[in-house]
N, C-alpha and C positions, 0 to 999 in steps of 0.2 A: 490747239487753240490758246492764244494766249489768254492770259487774267483778265487782261484788259476788255477781251474781245467775246468771254463767257457771259451769257446770260445770268443774270441776278437770280440766285436760290439760296434759301435760308430752311434751316431746322430749328424748330421750335420743341424745346424737350421740355416736358412737364413730369415732374415729380411728384409723389405721395405717399404718404404713409397712413395707414390705418385708418383711413376714411374714404369713401367713395364718392359722399354728397356734391360737392363741389367741382369734380371732374366735368362734367358735360357742359356745365356753364363756362369753365377754361376753356376747352376746345372751342368753343362756340366764339368766344371772345378773339381768338385767333383766326377763325377761319371769316370771321366780319373784317379783321383787321387786312388780310389777303387780298381783300377786293378794293381795287385802286382805279377810278375813271373809267368802272365798268369792266376793264380785266383783272386776271388772278394772277398774283405773285405766285412764284413756282415754292411752294413751301412743302416742307416734308413734317408729319406732326407725329412725335415719339411720345407715349405716354409710358414711364416707369414707375413701378408701385412693387410694394412687399408682396402682396398677394392679390391676383386678381381673381373676384369672385366670378361666378358664371355670369350674373348679373348684367355686373359690368364689363363682361368680356363682349357681350352680347350689344351694350351703347357703343363700344368702343369699335366693332365690326363694321354696324349702322355707321357709324362715322366715318369711315375707312380712314381710321388712323392705326398706325402701328403700336405694338406694346408688348412689353416685356415684365416679368417679374424677377426681383431681388429681393430675396428673403433679406432679413434683420432690419433693425432701426435704425440704422446709419445710412443718412441720405447723400454722402459721398460717393459709394459705390454705384447707386442707381443713378448720379448724374455723370458718372463715368461710363457707364453704361450706355446712357444716351448718347455721348459724344461720340463712343467707339461705333456706335451703329448708323450714326449722323451721314447723310451723302451729301452735305452742303460744307462749305469751308464756314460760312458765317453761322452762328448755332448761339439761339438766345434762349434764354432760362425763364418757366414759369412754374412757380409752383402752386399746385392743385388749389389750393383758397384765394391764389389772386387772380385778376383778370387785366388783360390786355385792352389799351383805348384802339377804338376801330383805325387811328391813322399810324400805328406802332411800327407795323411792317414795313409799308410805305416809307416813313421815316427813315427808317434803318437801310433799306435799300438804299435810298438816295445818298445819305450820310457812309456806310460802307464803300459804296460805289465812287466816293469822290475821295477820300481819305483812304487810300490803300494798305497805308503805313501804320494804321492803328490797330492795335489788337485787343482792347477791352474798351466798351462804352457804357456807361454806367447812367442812364435818364432818370429823370424825376417821377417823382408819384404824388399821388393822392390816395386819402383814406376813406374807405367803404365799411357797413356794418356788415353782420353775419346774413343779412338780406339783399345786400348789396347795393343798400342806400348811402348815398354820400354822406359823410359825417365832418365835423369840424376837429382840429386837433392836432399836436405836429407841425402847424405850419412854420414854426422856426426852423425845422428842418428843410421844408420847402425854400424856406426863404434864404439860408445860409447855402444850400447848393447854385441858387441863384446868383449869391453875390461870389462865391466859388468860379463861376463858370462865367461870370461879369453878363448874365443872359444870353447866352449863345452855346452853340457847341464850344468847350473849349480843350485843347488838344495839350496835353502835358508830356512833355520830353525832359526826359532828366535829364540826358546828358547836353541839353541846352539850357540848363540852370532856371527853366520858366517855371517850374512847378510850384503851386503853394506851400505853406510850411506842412510838415507831417500831421499836427497837432489840428491845424484846419481841417485836416480832410476826414480825421478822425471825429472831429466834434460835428462836423455836418453828416455824418454815419455812411461816408464812403464804405464801400463793401459791406454793407450791411443788410441787403436787401436783394436776394439771387433773383427776384422777378423784374429786377430793373438792369440787369447784366447781359450784355452780349459781347460773344468773342469772334474774333478769326482764329481759327484753330490751327492752320497751316502755321503762325508764327510762334507756337509753344514748342514745338517739335514732340520730343517725348515725355516733355516737362508735365504732361496733364494727370501723369500715371499718381501722383501723390494725393490727389482726390481721393482716392480709394482708403487713404488711412482716416480720412476726415469723417465726422459723426455731424454736425450740425453746420459748422461755417465755411461751408463751401464757398459762399461769396467773399470771405474775408480772405482764404485762401487763394481765390483767382486774382483777388485785387494785388495781395500781397507777392505773388508770383507773378505778376504782371511787373512789379517793382524791382524782384529778383533779377529778371530777363533784361532791366532794361528796355522795357516794352514801351510805346507809346500809350498812354491812356486818357480816353476821351471823358468829359464831364458833360451832361446834357442839360440845360434849364427847365426843357418842356416836359412835365408831366406826361409818361406814356404809358405808366402801369397805376393800376388799381390795386392798392395794397389792404387786405383785410383785416380788421382786428376783431377777434372775437375769442372764447375763452379756450377754445382748444387748439391752442398752439403752442409750442416750446415758451414764446418770450411772455406769457400770461399766465401760464399754468391754469390753476382754477379758484386765482382770486375772486373771481365773483361769486364761489359757493360762501363768503364770508366767514371761510375758516381760516384762522393764522396757522394752526397746527397743520393742517391739510396741505395749506400752500408750503410751507416750508418740508413738508413730506415729498410735494411733488417736484419743487424746485432743486433739491438734492441732487437727482440723477441728471436732470439737464444741465446745471451749473458743472457737475462731474465732467460731463462730456464737452463743454464750453473749454474746460480746462484742459483737457487733453486735447482738444483741437487747437489752442493756444502752444502747446507745446510742440505739435507736429508743425507749426506755420514756424515758430522762431526757428527750426531746424534749418529752415531755407533762406532766413534772413541772414546778411554778410554784413552791411554798414552796423557803426557802433550805437547810431540813434535809432535805428530801428530795433535792434537788439535791445536795447536799454528798455525803451517803451514796453516790450513785449516781458522784460522781466517784471516791469512795474505792473502792468496786465495781471501775469500770473502769481506775484503776491499779493495782489489784490482778492484773487479768485481761490487761491491758497485758503487765506484767512476766511474767506466769507462762507467756504466749502465747511471747517471746522464750527463755524457759528451754528448753520443748518444742520450739524452734527449735535448739537449741545455742548460743545467743546470751546473751550477758551482759543482765541487766537495766537498763532505764533509770535513770539517777541521779535524774532530774527527778522520774521516775514514783514511786520512794523517797521521796523528801523531801516529795511531793503527799501519800502514805500516812502518814508519819508526822507531816505536819502536822497531818493530820484527825483520825487516831487517837485523841489526846486529848479529843475534842468531841465524837466520833460513835460511838466504839465503847465497848461495855459493860466489856470484858473488856481494858483498855487494853496492861497490862504482858506480858502472855501474847501479844496480836496484835501487840506491837511486837517482842517477840521473836521469833517467827514470822517476821516482814517482815526482819527483819534477817537470821536464816537463810535467807530465800528469796533475800535480795540477795545475801548473801556466799555459799553455797553453792546453788546452784538446783537442781544435778541430787541432793544430799541430800534437800532439801525434796521435790522430786517423788517419790522413791525412798519416801519415808515415807508422801506421798500413795498410791501404788500398794501399799504393805504394809496399808494403812487400808482401800483398795478392794477388795484381797481378802477382807480381815475382813468386808467390808459384804456381798460376794456370797456368804459362806459362815457365817452367822450360824446359833446353834444352833439345831435343830431340838427 
């Protein structure tokens, strides 16, 4: 049977590390999403976690979902396991603390059935708190995505030269939320193996891998994912505890993983612009990691950053001022980030 005649099916890979609390709600949000006009879309749900407790195993069995244990802190191997065990070509991802909108799976069915050349689709998102209540904040990200996608699903084909600027994609947080990403597995061939070397930035690797392989990427303006803001996540660590010292201590291993991920992603990049952008990111992260250790940033990294900013940074002057502050008074810049992060997890309800 040709791909055009095959009935649509989708695999949802839910990944989790070191927490069980949100998993049942995540699964339920998927199951609500597969009900379309009184009928169910063929959907395989796979949960991949570091350790499956007896209580969680009972819940997963009762909810009739597949589950696998992949030990370790890195999320890349868990995502790859889910991809490997998937029965369908279309795979959408959901981190355990996020949720799907009820119309997400139906929307993906319509989109991928109509756009068979697309390998990577990234939808919009809204924010919820730890109790799943809607919260305000990050509207600038949502608006930038709407602008990039012209208020509709927007397919970027690199070989047609119709894509937005690299910096515009980065500014709109493209490739920064795994729960917004859906892929067509067959178009990646054997190249998804590289996910096994990624600690945290699976979303970013999937986006840049699509770019490297010259695969069509699509941006969706509609929010189909609810992104949860809370203190127990890599992007916020423990800023809510009000301790700057604890914040730095817990941020260091997270930033170290981000740095190693950037090295892995840079290995697959070929174009000069992309390479230079990642050299810039890596130099910034190196200086930040040294500051988190109470050490002075490297002057050589500062020179690298200053040299690349005029070419590859959209807000050159502001970025230059920030990098100068980071180099001159690294603890002050970290404290500012601490305050911003506290605000990030206490956005207005």
